[in-house]
N, C-alpha and C positions, 0 to 999 in steps of 0.2 A: 372571867376567862382565865384559866390556869396556864402555867408555863408550857406544859406539854401541848395544849391546844394552840397556843400562840406559835410554837415552833413548827407545828404541822400545817400551818396555813399555806395556801398557794402563793405565788409571786405577787398577785394583787387580790384584794378582797372588795366586796361591795360595802356600801356605806353602813349598812346595818351591822355587819360583822366588825367593821372598824369601830363603830360606836360601842359595841359590846366590849371590845378590848379596852376602851377608855371608861367603861362603866356608865355610859349614857345611852339613851334610847335613840331610835331611828329619827324621830321628829326633831329632837335636839341636835343630832348630828347634822341633819340637813339644814337646820336653822344656822348653825355655826358655819357651814360651808357657804351658804348664801351671803352671810355677813362678812366672809373672809377671815373668820376667827377659828376655823378648824385647825387643830394643832399640827397637822401634817399636810403635805402637798396632796392634791387630788388630781385625778386624770379624767377629764371628760372624754368619753369614747362613745360617739354616736349619741344615743338617748340615755346612756347610763354613765354613772360616775364610779370609778375604781380608785382604790387607795393602795399604794405600794406597801407591801408587807414589811420590807426592810426599814421603811420610815417609821412604821408602828413600833417595830422592835427597838429602833434607836431611841425614840422619845420615851419609850417605856423602860429603857435601861436593860433590855434583854441582851445578854451575851450569847451570840450565836456561835455554836461550836463549829470548828473547822476553819 
């Protein structure tokens, strides 16, 4: 995932998108979440899991303009 795509993400993303940002697949991302080793905080919302985009940016070292 390139910088432009990262900066265009909404406030939260699904696990698949977060995994893509880290260069890992969906199954590995869920495995890391289940084991408590996913590199950023996740938000369980009903039957889904969301990942805060600002936390992705921070751990990936993305400087957000503004």
